[in-house]
VEXTOR-613925 format. One record per atom (N, C-alpha, C, O): x, y, z. Coordinates in steps of 0.2 Angstrom, whole numbers. Layout:
u,v,w
X,Y,Z
...
***
This chain:
u,v,w
63,-119,3
57,-114,2
61,-107,1
67,-106,4
59,-102,-2
62,-95,-3
61,-91,4
55,-91,7
66,-87,6
65,-84,12
60,-78,10
61,-76,4
55,-75,15
51,-70,14
55,-64,12
60,-62,14
51,-60,8
54,-53,7
53,-49,12
58,-46,14
48,-49,16
46,-44,21
45,-48,27
42,-54,26
47,-47,33
46,-51,39
45,-45,45
49,-41,46
38,-46,47
36,-40,53
34,-44,58
29,-47,58
38,-44,63
38,-46,70
35,-42,76
39,-38,79
30,-44,78
28,-41,84
27,-34,85
28,-32,91
26,-30,81
27,-23,81
21,-20,84
15,-22,83
22,-14,88
18,-11,93
20,-3,91
26,-1,89
16,1,91
16,8,90
12,12,96
6,11,97
16,16,100
12,19,105
14,27,104
20,27,105
10,32,104
11,39,105
8,43,109
2,44,109
12,45,114
9,50,119
4,45,123
-2,47,125
7,39,125
3,34,130
-2,30,126
-5,26,128
-4,33,120
-9,29,116
-6,25,112
-1,26,109
-10,18,112
-6,13,108
-10,12,102
-16,11,102
-7,13,97
-11,14,91
-11,7,87
-15,5,83
-5,2,88
-5,-4,84
-2,-8,89
3,-6,93
-4,-14,89
-2,-19,95
-1,-26,92
-6,-29,89
5,-28,93
7,-35,92
5,-38,85
3,-43,84
7,-34,80
6,-35,73
12,-40,70
18,-39,71
10,-46,67
15,-49,64
13,-52,56
7,-55,55
17,-52,51
15,-55,46
22,-57,41
27,-55,43
21,-59,36
27,-61,31
24,-59,25
18,-60,23
28,-57,21
26,-56,12
31,-59,8
37,-57,8
29,-64,4
34,-66,-1
35,-63,-7
30,-60,-9
41,-64,-11
42,-61,-18
36,-62,-22
33,-67,-21
33,-57,-25
27,-56,-30
21,-58,-27
17,-62,-30
20,-56,-22
13,-56,-17
10,-51,-17
13,-45,-16
3,-51,-17
0,-44,-16
-4,-46,-10
-8,-51,-10
-3,-42,-4
-6,-41,2
-11,-36,4
-8,-31,3
-17,-36,6
-20,-30,7
-22,-29,14
-25,-34,17
-20,-23,18
-23,-22,25
-30,-19,25
-30,-13,23
-36,-22,27
-42,-20,26
-44,-18,34
-43,-22,39
-48,-13,34
-50,-11,40
-55,-4,39
-55,-2,33
-58,-2,45
-61,6,44
-57,10,45
-51,9,46
-60,16,46
-55,23,48
-52,21,56
-56,19,60
-47,23,56
-44,22,64
-42,15,65
-40,13,71
-42,10,60
-40,3,62
-33,2,62
-32,-4,63
-29,7,60
-21,6,61
-18,4,55
-13,1,55
-21,5,50
-18,3,43
-12,7,40
-7,5,37
-14,13,41
-9,19,39
-2,19,42
4,19,40
-4,18,50
3,18,55
7,11,52
13,11,51
4,4,52
7,-1,50
11,1,43
17,-1,42
7,3,39
13,4,32
18,8,33
23,7,30
18,15,37
22,18,38
29,17,42
34,19,41
27,11,47
31,8,50
36,3,46
42,3,46
32,0,40
37,-6,36
39,-1,31
44,-4,29
36,5,29
41,10,25
47,12,28
52,14,24
47,12,35
53,15,38
52,22,40
57,24,43
46,25,39
44,32,41
43,33,49
46,37,52
39,28,51
39,29,58
42,22,62
41,17,60
45,23,66
49,18,70
45,15,75
42,19,78
43,7,75
40,4,81
43,6,86
49,7,87
38,6,92
39,7,98
42,0,102
46,1,106
41,-5,99
43,-12,100
42,-16,93
38,-15,89
46,-22,93
45,-26,88
51,-25,82
55,-20,82
51,-29,77
56,-29,72
52,-30,65
47,-33,64
55,-26,60
54,-27,53
59,-27,49
62,-22,49
60,-32,45
65,-33,40
62,-33,32
57,-36,31
66,-30,27
64,-31,21
71,-33,17
77,-30,18
70,-38,14
76,-41,11
82,-43,15
87,-43,12
81,-45,21
85,-47,27
88,-40,29
94,-41,32
86,-34,28
88,-28,30
84,-25,36
78,-26,35
88,-22,42
83,-19,47
85,-12,46
90,-10,45
79,-8,48
78,-1,47
84,2,51
89,5,48
84,1,57
89,3,62
96,3,60
99,8,62
97,-3,57
105,-4,56
108,-3,49
114,-1,48
103,-3,44
104,-2,37
99,2,34
95,-1,30
98,8,36
92,13,34
93,14,27
88,14,24
99,16,24
98,18,17
97,13,13
92,13,8
101,7,14
99,-1,9
91,-2,10
87,-4,6
89,-1,17
82,-2,18
78,1,14
73,-2,10
79,7,14
75,12,10
75,11,2
71,14,-2
81,8,0
81,8,-7
76,2,-10
74,2,-16
74,-3,-5
70,-7,-8
62,-7,-8
58,-11,-10
61,0,-6
54,2,-6
51,8,-10
54,13,-10
46,7,-12
42,13,-15
36,14,-11
32,10,-10
35,20,-9
30,21,-5
25,28,-8
26,34,-10
19,25,-8
13,29,-10
10,33,-5
6,28,-1
9,38,-2
5,41,5
-3,41,2
-4,42,-4
-6,41,7
-14,43,5
-14,50,2
-19,51,-1
-10,54,4
-11,60,2
-5,64,3
-1,63,7
-5,70,-2
2,73,-3
0,80,-4
-5,81,-7
3,85,-1
2,93,-2
8,96,-7
13,98,-6
5,94,-12
11,96,-19
13,104,-19
8,108,-19
18,106,-20
20,113,-20
16,116,-25
13,113,-29
15,122,-24
10,125,-29
15,127,-36
21,129,-35
13,126,-41
15,129,-48
20,122,-51
21,121,-57
21,118,-46
27,112,-50
23,109,-55
17,110,-55
26,106,-59
23,101,-65
23,95,-63
26,94,-58
19,90,-66
21,82,-64
28,80,-66
31,76,-62
30,82,-72
37,81,-74
42,84,-68
46,80,-65
41,89,-67
46,93,-62
46,88,-55
51,86,-52
40,86,-53
39,83,-46
43,76,-48
47,75,-44
42,73,-53
43,66,-54
52,66,-55
56,61,-54
54,72,-57
62,73,-59
64,75,-52
70,73,-51
61,78,-48
64,78,-41
65,73,-37
69,72,-32
60,69,-38
60,61,-34
65,57,-37
70,55,-33
65,57,-44
70,52,-47
77,55,-45
82,51,-45
78,62,-44
85,65,-42
87,62,-36
93,59,-35
83,62,-31
83,58,-24
86,52,-24
90,50,-20
83,48,-30
86,41,-30
91,40,-35
94,35,-35
93,45,-39
99,45,-43
97,41,-50
102,38,-53
91,41,-52
88,38,-57
88,42,-63
87,48,-63
90,39,-70
90,43,-75
83,45,-78
78,43,-76
83,51,-82
78,55,-83
72,51,-87
66,52,-87
75,46,-90
70,40,-94
66,36,-90
61,33,-92
67,37,-83
63,33,-78
56,37,-78
50,35,-78
57,45,-77
52,50,-77
45,48,-84
39,47,-83
50,48,-88
45,47,-94
42,41,-94
36,41,-96
45,36,-92
42,29,-92
36,28,-87
30,26,-88
38,31,-81
32,32,-76
25,36,-78
19,34,-77
27,41,-81
22,46,-83
17,42,-88
11,42,-87
21,38,-92
17,35,-98
12,30,-94
6,31,-94
15,26,-90
12,20,-86
6,23,-83
1,20,-84
5,28,-80
0,32,-77
-4,35,-81
-9,38,-78
-3,36,-88
-8,40,-92
-7,47,-92
-11,51,-95
0,50,-89
0,58,-88
5,60,-92
7,66,-91
7,57,-97
12,59,-102
10,66,-106
15,70,-107
3,67,-107
2,73,-110
0,78,-106
-1,84,-107
1,77,-99
-1,82,-94
7,83,-90
7,86,-85
11,82,-93
18,81,-89
20,89,-88
24,91,-84
17,94,-92
20,100,-90
14,105,-88
13,111,-89
9,101,-85
4,104,-82
6,105,-73
9,100,-71
3,110,-70
4,110,-63
0,105,-59
-6,104,-60
3,102,-55
0,96,-51
-6,100,-46
-11,97,-44
-4,105,-45
-10,109,-40
-17,109,-44
-22,110,-41
-16,109,-51
-23,110,-54
-26,104,-56
-31,104,-59
-23,98,-55
-25,90,-56
-31,90,-50
-33,94,-46
-35,84,-53
-40,81,-49
-37,76,-45
-32,73,-46
-40,75,-39
-39,70,-34
-36,64,-37
-31,61,-34
-39,61,-42
-37,55,-46
-32,56,-49
-27,52,-48
-30,62,-52
-24,62,-56
-18,63,-52
-13,61,-54
-19,66,-45
-15,67,-40
-12,60,-38
-6,59,-38
-17,56,-37
-16,50,-34
-10,46,-40
-6,41,-39
-12,48,-45
-8,43,-51
-1,46,-52
3,43,-55
0,54,-49
7,56,-48
11,53,-43
17,52,-42
6,51,-38
10,49,-32
11,41,-33
16,38,-30
7,37,-37
9,31,-39
14,30,-44
17,25,-45
15,35,-47
23,36,-52
27,37,-48
32,33,-48
27,41,-45
34,42,-40
36,36,-36
42,34,-35
30,33,-33
31,26,-29
36,20,-34
40,16,-31
34,20,-40
36,14,-45
42,17,-50
44,14,-54
44,24,-47
50,25,-51
56,20,-52
59,18,-57
57,18,-46
65,14,-46
63,7,-46
67,2,-43
57,5,-48
54,-3,-48
56,-6,-43
61,-10,-43
53,-5,-36
56,-7,-30
55,-14,-28
49,-16,-30
58,-18,-25
56,-25,-23
50,-25,-20
46,-29,-21
49,-19,-15
42,-19,-11
39,-12,-12
42,-7,-11
32,-12,-15
28,-7,-16
23,-6,-11
20,-11,-10
23,1,-7
18,1,-1
14,6,-3
17,11,-6
7,6,-2
3,11,-4
-4,12,1
-8,7,2
-4,17,3
-10,18,7
-16,22,4
-17,28,2
-21,17,3
-28,19,1
-26,22,-6
-26,28,-8
-24,18,-10
-22,21,-17
-28,23,-22
-27,28,-26
-32,19,-22
-38,21,-27
-42,27,-24
-47,28,-27
-42,30,-19
-46,36,-15
-46,40,-22
-40,42,-25
-52,42,-24
-52,47,-29
-51,46,-36
-52,51,-40
-49,39,-38
-48,37,-45
-55,36,-48
-60,34,-45
-56,37,-55
-61,35,-58
-62,27,-59
-57,24,-59
-68,24,-61
-68,17,-62
-62,14,-67
-59,9,-66
-62,19,-73
-57,17,-78
-50,17,-75
-47,12,-77
-48,21,-72
-42,21,-69
-40,16,-62
-34,15,-61
-46,15,-59
-45,8,-54
-43,2,-58
-38,-1,-57
-47,1,-63
-45,-4,-68
-38,-5,-71
-34,-10,-70
-36,1,-74
-29,1,-76
-25,2,-70
-19,0,-72
-26,4,-65
-21,3,-59
-21,-3,-56
-16,-4,-51
-25,-7,-57
-25,-15,-53
-22,-19,-58
-18,-23,-57
-22,-17,-65
-18,-21,-71
-11,-20,-70
-7,-24,-72
-10,-13,-68
-2,-12,-68
1,-16,-62
7,-18,-62
-3,-16,-57
0,-21,-51
0,-28,-51
4,-32,-48
-5,-30,-55
-4,-38,-57
2,-39,-62
6,-43,-61
3,-35,-67
9,-36,-70
16,-35,-65
21,-38,-66
16,-31,-61
21,-30,-56
22,-37,-54
27,-40,-54
16,-39,-51
17,-46,-47
20,-51,-51
24,-55,-49
18,-51,-58
20,-56,-62
28,-55,-64
31,-59,-67
31,-49,-62
37,-47,-63
42,-48,-57
48,-47,-57
38,-51,-51
41,-52,-45
41,-47,-40
44,-47,-34
38,-42,-42
37,-36,-35
32,-38,-31
26,-41,-34
32,-37,-25
29,-37,-20
25,-30,-18
27,-25,-18
19,-32,-17
13,-26,-15
10,-26,-9
7,-31,-7
12,-21,-5
7,-21,2
3,-14,2
5,-8,2
-4,-15,2
-8,-9,2
-13,-10,6
-16,-15,8
-16,-4,9
-21,-3,13
-28,0,10
-28,4,5
-33,-2,12
-40,-1,8
-46,-2,14
-46,-6,18
-50,3,14
-57,0,17
-63,-1,11
-69,-2,12
-59,-2,5
-65,-4,0
-63,-11,-3
-59,-13,-7
-67,-15,1
-65,-22,2
-65,-25,-6
-62,-30,-8
-69,-22,-10
-71,-26,-17
-64,-24,-20
-62,-27,-26
-59,-19,-18
-54,-18,-22
-48,-24,-20
-44,-26,-24
-48,-25,-13
-44,-30,-10
-46,-37,-13
-42,-41,-16
-53,-38,-13
-55,-44,-16
-52,-45,-24
-50,-51,-25
-52,-41,-27
-50,-42,-35
-42,-42,-35
-40,-45,-40
-39,-39,-30
-31,-37,-32
-27,-42,-28
-22,-46,-30
-29,-43,-21
-25,-46,-16
-24,-54,-16
-29,-57,-16
-20,-57,-16
-19,-64,-14
-20,-66,-6
-22,-71,-4
-18,-61,-2
-19,-63,4
-21,-56,9
-17,-51,9
-26,-55,13
-28,-51,16
-28,-51,25
-29,-56,28
-26,-45,28
-26,-44,35
-32,-40,37
-32,-34,35
-36,-42,42
-40,-36,43
-39,-34,50
-37,-38,55
-39,-27,51
-38,-24,56
-43,-20,59
-48,-18,56
-43,-20,66
-47,-17,70
-44,-15,77
-42,-19,81
-45,-7,78
-41,-4,84
-36,-6,86
-34,-7,91
-31,-6,79
-24,-8,80
-22,-14,80
-16,-16,81
-26,-20,79
-24,-27,80
-27,-31,74
-33,-29,71
-25,-36,72
-26,-41,68
-31,-44,70
-30,-47,75
-37,-44,68
-43,-48,70
-44,-53,65
-48,-57,67
-41,-55,60
-43,-60,55
-38,-59,50
-35,-53,49
-37,-65,46
-32,-64,40
-33,-71,37
-36,-75,40
-31,-72,30
-31,-77,27
-30,-76,19
-29,-70,17
-30,-81,14
-30,-81,7
-36,-78,4
-42,-79,6
-37,-75,0
-44,-72,-3
-47,-79,-6
-53,-80,-5
-43,-82,-9
-48,-88,-13
-50,-93,-6
-55,-96,-7
-46,-93,-1
-50,-97,4
-57,-93,7
-61,-96,10
-58,-87,6
-63,-84,8
-68,-85,3
-74,-86,4
-66,-84,-3
-71,-85,-9
-75,-92,-8
-81,-93,-9
-71,-98,-6
-74,-105,-5
-78,-104,1
-83,-108,1
-76,-100,5
-81,-102,12
-87,-97,11
-93,-99,13
-86,-92,8
-92,-87,8
-95,-85,2
-100,-81,2
-93,-87,-4
-96,-86,-10
-96,-78,-12
-91,-74,-13
-102,-76,-12
-104,-70,-14
-101,-64,-9
-103,-65,-4
-96,-59,-11
-94,-53,-7
-90,-57,-1
-92,-57,5
-85,-61,-2
-81,-65,1
-78,-61,8
-77,-63,14
-75,-56,6
-71,-51,10
-75,-47,15
-73,-45,20
-80,-46,13
-86,-42,17
-89,-47,24
-91,-45,29
-90,-53,20
-91,-58,25
-87,-60,30
-88,-59,36
-81,-62,27
-75,-64,31
-73,-57,36
-71,-59,42
-73,-52,34
-72,-45,39
-76,-46,44
-74,-47,50
-84,-45,43
-89,-44,48
-88,-52,53
-88,-52,60
-86,-58,50
-85,-63,53
-80,-63,59
-80,-65,65
-74,-58,56
-68,-57,61
-69,-52,67
-66,-53,73
-74,-48,65
-77,-44,70
-83,-47,76
-86,-44,80
-84,-53,74
-89,-57,78
-97,-55,76
-101,-56,80
-97,-52,70
-104,-51,68
-106,-55,62
-102,-58,58
-113,-55,61
-116,-60,56
-113,-59,49
-113,-53,47
-109,-63,46
-107,-63,40
-111,-61,34
-109,-59,29
-118,-61,36
-122,-60,28
-125,-53,30
-129,-51,27
-123,-49,35
-126,-42,36
-124,-37,32
-120,-39,27
-125,-31,33
-123,-26,29
-117,-22,33
-118,-21,39
-111,-21,29
-105,-18,32
-105,-10,33
-107,-7,28
-104,-8,38
-104,0,39
-96,3,38
-91,-1,38
-95,8,36
-89,11,35
-85,11,42
-79,10,42
-88,12,47
-84,12,53
-83,5,56
-80,4,62
-85,0,54
-84,-7,56
-76,-9,54
-74,-14,56
***
């Protein structure tokens, strides 16, 4: 059996005495898409930043391709492409300039910038200032920088926020293609219909803890219509057939 690409073991995160994430463990295999689902404040972003090496866990261990962040930080980071939930772009910089800057940090050829812009449908906007872009277009720039180096692990925080229906569809098609090529995807969302369409496996978070998890296909067999809504409600001890609220 192949070794997992990502191993997260009993991670906790506390800041100023407040415990944001508690005792979370999971594994990701190569070519797998895993979704972290939950409402606002559930701990999704904190978990992703720890896996990406941006935040250090208060306790616990994270390994990517067998590499530990504390011991092999550079090689660990080279495995990962990270798309944050938001980013303050410098005023006046164009899409091509932003991607060229990120490509330079990774010592990537100029061709990687053109390829990424084409994949996200921004090739004709390459000389436009990103500050003039809509939220959805800025999301596509952030997605482009995350995939520049064709990382083994792609981490994305609420990636579809602000995207229109067409680009949500295109975005999901691109991720499924990456999966077929063996790349692993870990993403967060509060839009359970996105996770249902995209993920192989989901973890439900509530108050910084995993309150439920499982393969999406299993939930489809268990619940039928809107399976992740039902499974999430069940994980919270609620009626699976009820209506979900954003704060649940």
